[in-house]
Each structure stands twice: as C-alpha cells, then as structure tokens.
Backbone atoms as SQL, in Angstrom:
CREATE TABLE atoms (id INTEGER PRIMARY KEY, chain TEXT, resi INTEGER, resn TEXT, atom TEXT, x REAL, y REAL, z REAL);
INSERT INTO atoms VALUES
  (1, 'A', 1, 'MET', 'N', -137.794, -9.536, -31.825),
  (2, 'A', 1, 'MET', 'CA', -137.109, -9.858, -30.586),
  (3, 'A', 1, 'MET', 'C', -135.710, -10.384, -30.893),
  (4, 'A', 2, 'LEU', 'N', -134.734, -9.909, -30.143),
  (5, 'A', 2, 'LEU', 'CA', -133.365, -10.345, -30.348),
  (6, 'A', 2, 'LEU', 'C', -133.142, -11.726, -29.744),
  (7, 'A', 3, 'SER', 'N', -132.297, -12.503, -30.373),
  (8, 'A', 3, 'SER', 'CA', -131.986, -13.817, -29.820),
  (9, 'A', 3, 'SER', 'C', -131.191, -13.642, -28.529),
  (10, 'A', 4, 'LYS', 'N', -131.223, -14.647, -27.692),
  (11, 'A', 4, 'LYS', 'CA', -130.545, -14.581, -26.397),
  (12, 'A', 4, 'LYS', 'C', -129.042, -14.392, -26.555),
  (13, 'A', 5, 'GLU', 'N', -128.444, -15.084, -27.523),
  (14, 'A', 5, 'GLU', 'CA', -126.998, -14.969, -27.727),
  (15, 'A', 5, 'GLU', 'C', -126.602, -13.558, -28.148),
  (16, 'A', 6, 'PHE', 'N', -127.416, -12.949, -29.024),
  (17, 'A', 6, 'PHE', 'CA', -127.115, -11.594, -29.469),
  (18, 'A', 6, 'PHE', 'C', -127.246, -10.607, -28.319),
  (19, 'A', 7, 'ARG', 'N', -128.244, -10.785, -27.472),
  (20, 'A', 7, 'ARG', 'CA', -128.407, -9.891, -26.316),
  (21, 'A', 7, 'ARG', 'C', -127.223, -10.010, -25.370),
  (22, 'A', 8, 'VAL', 'N', -126.751, -11.213, -25.123),
  (23, 'A', 8, 'VAL', 'CA', -125.602, -11.413, -24.236),
  (24, 'A', 8, 'VAL', 'C', -124.364, -10.754, -24.834),
  (25, 'A', 9, 'THR', 'N', -124.151, -10.950, -26.130),
  (26, 'A', 9, 'THR', 'CA', -123.007, -10.332, -26.806),
  (27, 'A', 9, 'THR', 'C', -123.093, -8.817, -26.736),
  (28, 'A', 10, 'PHE', 'N', -124.268, -8.273, -26.944),
  (29, 'A', 10, 'PHE', 'CA', -124.484, -6.835, -26.898),
  (30, 'A', 10, 'PHE', 'C', -124.189, -6.285, -25.504),
  (31, 'A', 11, 'VAL', 'N', -124.659, -6.944, -24.478),
  (32, 'A', 11, 'VAL', 'CA', -124.437, -6.498, -23.096),
  (33, 'A', 11, 'VAL', 'C', -122.958, -6.582, -22.739),
  (34, 'A', 12, 'VAL', 'N', -122.289, -7.657, -23.130),
  (35, 'A', 12, 'VAL', 'CA', -120.857, -7.790, -22.853),
  (36, 'A', 12, 'VAL', 'C', -120.079, -6.684, -23.557),
  (37, 'A', 13, 'GLY', 'N', -120.457, -6.375, -24.783),
  (38, 'A', 13, 'GLY', 'CA', -119.802, -5.296, -25.516),
  (39, 'A', 13, 'GLY', 'C', -119.977, -3.959, -24.836),
  (40, 'A', 14, 'ILE', 'N', -121.187, -3.683, -24.366),
  (41, 'A', 14, 'ILE', 'CA', -121.459, -2.422, -23.665),
  (42, 'A', 14, 'ILE', 'C', -120.644, -2.345, -22.371),
  (43, 'A', 15, 'VAL', 'N', -120.569, -3.444, -21.647),
  (44, 'A', 15, 'VAL', 'CA', -119.801, -3.470, -20.400),
  (45, 'A', 15, 'VAL', 'C', -118.322, -3.200, -20.683),
  (46, 'A', 16, 'LEU', 'N', -117.776, -3.795, -21.734),
  (47, 'A', 16, 'LEU', 'CA', -116.371, -3.570, -22.067),
  (48, 'A', 16, 'LEU', 'C', -116.113, -2.124, -22.467),
  (49, 'A', 17, 'VAL', 'N', -117.024, -1.527, -23.211),
  (50, 'A', 17, 'VAL', 'CA', -116.869, -0.121, -23.597),
  (51, 'A', 17, 'VAL', 'C', -116.929, 0.770, -22.359),
  (52, 'A', 18, 'LEU', 'N', -117.862, 0.508, -21.468),
  (53, 'A', 18, 'LEU', 'CA', -117.961, 1.305, -20.245),
  (54, 'A', 18, 'LEU', 'C', -116.715, 1.143, -19.376),
  (55, 'A', 19, 'PHE', 'N', -116.181, -0.064, -19.322),
  (56, 'A', 19, 'PHE', 'CA', -114.948, -0.299, -18.559),
  (57, 'A', 19, 'PHE', 'C', -113.787, 0.502, -19.157),
  (58, 'A', 20, 'ALA', 'N', -113.683, 0.484, -20.484),
  (59, 'A', 20, 'ALA', 'CA', -112.603, 1.227, -21.142),
  (60, 'A', 20, 'ALA', 'C', -112.750, 2.729, -20.903),
  (61, 'A', 21, 'LEU', 'N', -113.964, 3.246, -20.989),
  (62, 'A', 21, 'LEU', 'CA', -114.186, 4.671, -20.739),
  (63, 'A', 21, 'LEU', 'C', -113.882, 5.033, -19.286),
  (64, 'A', 22, 'GLY', 'N', -114.254, 4.162, -18.368),
  (65, 'A', 22, 'GLY', 'CA', -113.971, 4.396, -16.955),
  (66, 'A', 22, 'GLY', 'C', -112.477, 4.386, -16.672),
  (67, 'A', 23, 'LEU', 'N', -111.765, 3.436, -17.259),
  (68, 'A', 23, 'LEU', 'CA', -110.321, 3.370, -17.083),
  (69, 'A', 23, 'LEU', 'C', -109.652, 4.609, -17.673),
  (70, 'A', 24, 'HIS', 'N', -110.125, 5.034, -18.821),
  (71, 'A', 24, 'HIS', 'CA', -109.594, 6.249, -19.445),
  (72, 'A', 24, 'HIS', 'C', -109.799, 7.462, -18.532),
  (73, 'A', 25, 'ALA', 'N', -110.989, 7.576, -17.955),
  (74, 'A', 25, 'ALA', 'CA', -111.289, 8.709, -17.072),
  (75, 'A', 25, 'ALA', 'C', -110.407, 8.679, -15.820),
  (76, 'A', 26, 'VAL', 'N', -110.190, 7.499, -15.255),
  (77, 'A', 26, 'VAL', 'CA', -109.353, 7.380, -14.057),
  (78, 'A', 26, 'VAL', 'C', -107.912, 7.768, -14.378),
  (79, 'A', 27, 'LEU', 'N', -107.398, 7.293, -15.509),
  (80, 'A', 27, 'LEU', 'CA', -106.020, 7.623, -15.876),
  (81, 'A', 27, 'LEU', 'C', -105.867, 9.114, -16.141),
  (82, 'A', 28, 'LYS', 'N', -106.868, 9.735, -16.740),
  (83, 'A', 28, 'LYS', 'CA', -106.807, 11.179, -16.978),
  (84, 'A', 28, 'LYS', 'C', -106.906, 11.946, -15.657),
  (85, 'A', 29, 'TYR', 'N', -107.748, 11.461, -14.741),
  (86, 'A', 29, 'TYR', 'CA', -107.923, 12.124, -13.447),
  (87, 'A', 29, 'TYR', 'C', -106.621, 12.136, -12.655),
  (88, 'A', 30, 'TYR', 'N', -105.891, 11.030, -12.702),
  (89, 'A', 30, 'TYR', 'CA', -104.639, 10.934, -11.959),
  (90, 'A', 30, 'TYR', 'C', -103.439, 11.417, -12.772),
  (91, 'A', 31, 'ASN', 'N', -103.679, 12.038, -13.912),
  (92, 'A', 31, 'ASN', 'CA', -102.624, 12.588, -14.772),
  (93, 'A', 31, 'ASN', 'C', -101.538, 11.561, -15.093),
  (94, 'A', 32, 'ALA', 'N', -101.977, 10.359, -15.414),
  (95, 'A', 32, 'ALA', 'CA', -101.022, 9.323, -15.799),
  (96, 'A', 32, 'ALA', 'C', -100.415, 9.675, -17.149),
  (97, 'A', 33, 'PRO', 'N', -99.150, 9.330, -17.359),
  (98, 'A', 33, 'PRO', 'CA', -98.541, 9.601, -18.666),
  (99, 'A', 33, 'PRO', 'C', -99.289, 8.856, -19.777),
  (100, 'A', 34, 'ALA', 'N', -99.249, 9.411, -20.969),
  (101, 'A', 34, 'ALA', 'CA', -99.944, 8.785, -22.099),
  (102, 'A', 34, 'ALA', 'C', -99.387, 7.396, -22.385),
  (103, 'A', 35, 'ASP', 'N', -98.109, 7.175, -22.055),
  (104, 'A', 35, 'ASP', 'CA', -97.507, 5.866, -22.294),
  (105, 'A', 35, 'ASP', 'C', -98.212, 4.765, -21.509),
  (106, 'A', 36, 'VAL', 'N', -98.741, 5.103, -20.347),
  (107, 'A', 36, 'VAL', 'CA', -99.433, 4.099, -19.535),
  (108, 'A', 36, 'VAL', 'C', -100.675, 3.617, -20.267),
  (109, 'A', 37, 'GLU', 'N', -101.471, 4.557, -20.743),
  (110, 'A', 37, 'GLU', 'CA', -102.703, 4.182, -21.434),
  (111, 'A', 37, 'GLU', 'C', -102.396, 3.469, -22.750),
  (112, 'A', 38, 'HIS', 'N', -101.404, 3.958, -23.486),
  (113, 'A', 38, 'HIS', 'CA', -101.066, 3.306, -24.743),
  (114, 'A', 38, 'HIS', 'C', -100.435, 1.943, -24.504),
  (115, 'A', 39, 'GLY', 'N', -99.746, 1.795, -23.390),
  (116, 'A', 39, 'GLY', 'CA', -99.162, 0.503, -23.053),
  (117, 'A', 39, 'GLY', 'C', -100.219, -0.545, -22.770),
  (118, 'A', 40, 'LEU', 'N', -101.365, -0.118, -22.243),
  (119, 'A', 40, 'LEU', 'CA', -102.455, -1.065, -21.996),
  (120, 'A', 40, 'LEU', 'C', -103.077, -1.538, -23.300),
  (121, 'A', 41, 'ILE', 'N', -103.061, -0.689, -24.308),
  (122, 'A', 41, 'ILE', 'CA', -103.651, -1.044, -25.596),
  (123, 'A', 41, 'ILE', 'C', -102.706, -1.918, -26.408),
  (124, 'A', 42, 'ASN', 'N', -101.410, -1.640, -26.308),
  (125, 'A', 42, 'ASN', 'CA', -100.413, -2.347, -27.107),
  (126, 'A', 42, 'ASN', 'C', -100.191, -3.748, -26.549),
  (127, 'A', 43, 'ILE', 'N', -100.578, -4.752, -27.312),
  (128, 'A', 43, 'ILE', 'CA', -100.422, -6.137, -26.853),
  (129, 'A', 43, 'ILE', 'C', -99.342, -6.886, -27.621),
  (130, 'A', 44, 'SER', 'N', -98.621, -6.172, -28.497),
  (131, 'A', 44, 'SER', 'CA', -97.569, -6.824, -29.261),
  (132, 'A', 44, 'SER', 'C', -96.373, -7.096, -28.357),
  (133, 'A', 45, 'ARG', 'N', -95.691, -8.164, -28.655),
  (134, 'A', 45, 'ARG', 'CA', -94.509, -8.529, -27.863),
  (135, 'A', 45, 'ARG', 'C', -93.272, -8.017, -28.573),
  (136, 'A', 46, 'SER', 'N', -92.339, -7.514, -27.793),
  (137, 'A', 46, 'SER', 'CA', -91.111, -7.004, -28.400),
  (138, 'A', 46, 'SER', 'C', -89.960, -7.958, -28.206);
C-alpha cells in the first residue's frame, strides 16, 4: 500500500500533466503561434 503522502504527490503530478496536455491541445486548436506556448514554459527573466 502506498503512503498517503506519495498518493497525494502522484495525483497532483497526474493533474499537472493533464493540465499541460489540455493547454497544449487548446493552443494547437486555436492555431496559436509556437512562441505563445514556449513563452509559457520559459520562466527566465530577461
């Protein structure tokens, strides 16, 4: 049996992956420029 903390971490990870895949699908559906999607990933400050 998995510990409660590991199960919570696992579920949060799955939710984040599903959110990222959903956002990717929406951006592709609306033909957003690639810069938009890459801009969401890039967190460095210029």
